[in-house]
Structure formats: C-alpha cells, structure tokens
Residue, then its C-alpha position, 0 to 999 in steps of 0.5 A: x416836429x411842428x414847423x417854426x412859426x414866423x414869430x419864432x423864426x424872427x426871434x432866432x439869431x442868424x447863427x441859428x440857421x445853417x444857410x442864409x442866401x444873398x437876399x437874407x433868406x434864412x433856411x435850415x434852423x439848427x438851434x436845437x437837436x430836433x431841428x439839426x436832425x431835420x436839417x440833416x435830412x433836408x439838406x439835399x433838398x435845398x437849392x443852394x445858390x452855389x457850391x460855396x454856399x453849400x459848403x458853408x451851410x454844410x460846415x455850420x450844420x456839422x458844427x451844430x451836430x457836434x454841439x448837440x452830440x449828433x453823429x451825422x454818419x448817414x449825412x456825411x455818406x450822402x454828401x460824398x455821393x455827388x463826387x462819385x457821380x462825376x464822370x471819369x476818363x476823357x471829359x470836356x471842361x467848361x470854364x467861365x469867368x466874369x470879365x472886369x469883375x473888380x470894376x463891376x464890384x466897385x460899381x455895383x457894390x451891394x448889387x454885386x452879390x445878387x448879380x453873381x448869384x444870378x450868373x451862377x444860376x444861369x450857368x448851372x441851368x445851362x450846364x444841367x440842361x445839356x447833361x453836364x455836371x457843375x463841379x465848382x463855383x468859386x469867386x467869379x468863375x465856374x467849372x463844369x464837366x461833360x462826358x460829351x464835347x458837343x454837350x459842352x458846346x451846347x451849354x456854352x452857346x446857351x450861356x452866351x445867348x442868355x448873357x446877351x438878353x440879361x437885364x443887369x443892375x444899373x444897366x451894367x454890361x456883364x460879359x463872361x469869357x468861356x473856355x472849353x478843353x478836353x482831357x483825361x484828369x484824375x478824379x480824387x476826393x478833392x476834385x479833378x487833378x491833372x495838366x488838362x485841368x490847368x490847361x482848361x483854366x489857362x484857355x478860359x482866362x485867355x478869352x474875352x468877355x462874350x467869347x467862347x474859345x476851345x482847344x483842338x482837342x474839343x474841336x475834333x469831337x464837335x466838328x461833325x455835330x455843329x448846329x446850323x449857323x455855328x462855325x469854328x474860326x481858327x485862331x492859330x497855335x498859342x503858348x500858355x504859361x505852364x503848358x509844355x506845348x502850343x495849343x491850337x485854338x478856335x473861336x466859336x462863331x454864331x450869328x446871334x453872338x458877338x464875333x469880333x475880339x482882340x487876340x487872346x489874352x495871357x498867351x503868346x502866338x506860337x511861331 
C-alpha cells in the first residue's frame, strides 16, 4: 500500500486517524479498509504518550475495523500479551503523583498537557531502564511494578533526580511524590487487585512533592543493596484510611535530593 502524501493527509479530518498526540501530530490513518489493516499491523510499533492515549487509539481503531467489516482477531490477541507479561507473586509497586496538579493546570492552561506528556515519558524511561513495567498512567499519576525492590528504588531515585534538573514551562516548580510498597496482589484481566494495591496508593498520596517514601515491606528488601550516599530515614508507624494495621514508613535520603519535608499527609501517626 503506497503511503499517503502530505497533501492527502492534510485533506483528511482528525476522525480519519486513530491517534493524535498532545502536539497535534496525527498517526495511524483509518479512513479506508487498507489503512485500517495497516494500522492494525503497525499499532504495536507506535510510541504512545501514555496508556490512556493507547487505549483511546485502540478503541478508535477497533471501531474503524468494525465499520469496514474487518475481524481483528490477531490484533486483539496481541493486545492481551502485555498483560500476560506482567509479574506475579511478590512484587514492588512504584506510584507517582503530581503535587498541586490543579494549581499547575490553572497556571499553565494549554501548556499543561505537553508537561504531563513529558512527565510520563520521564517516568516511563526510568521504569523501563530499571527493568520495571509501567501498568498505567491515568490523570496525574502513574503506576509501575517491579519484580525486585532494589530496581524500584533505583527507578524512584532516577525520577526524582530528573525532576530536579527538568526545565518546566513558564518556570513552574513541578514536583512528584513517589511511594513504594511491596505485596502479593492478584493479576486479573483488568489489572492488579488486592489490599496491597490500595496500600501502595495510600502511601504515595501521603508523600510530599520531591519525596520518596516506602513501607517496611520494601525496606526489608533494599536495606542490603543501598547505593553509596543513599540512606533510609525512619518516619514511624502510620495509620492509613482503609488499612487494618499501621505501616512503618521510611524516607529515602540522598545528597542530591530534597530532604526536609513536613509530616506525611492523609495519614495519622500511630501511638
């Protein structure tokens, strides 16, 4: 199938493409049967900005396939493969969240979407470099998993170091809170399920921008492998909403990272 010329692409409406990124670049034409088949074959080669963008593009592509009477059985099977590759058993969760995202959105307006895309690329690169798996990136947060706790800590440190040297639009101060937890969730067709997943979310949300916090479950697995200049600071036992027992919490300290933070948010220090 010959590629579309620039003039032909320009004449197509946005609805004729499965994927339009945050900068307005249009990918995967789906305006006729031949291009739908081509998009089905090339879908896995596209570097989407995040999981939400991939999901939207997948939905548009499947609707186009149905419209043109194409049965994308092989495509659907291939899309299930990443879920099957996610680790099972005891795994370490890494969650990130943008501090003050509402205020940032109000200040940056149209510049916020590109900022969010840049942040997701930064997190995704650090996770993959450390051998982890990015499970989802929705709204202002990301969720990744690792088979090894030291790899999760490596990724968290890399993310915060990159955040400190990032050049953000309009000189904005952009900070991520990062939480690490370890548990044995169930892996279902819709993702990870279990109390440990909820605990990881609570732990991340309790942190402050620029801070990395972890539960004692992670500390036990990283204590013997800490890199030079990296240490753990005990924060005490904290009670989190919905969790049956207090969680012993620790802050990761490194000379090149922010170190002084208020007490944890949205949690209560246990007696």
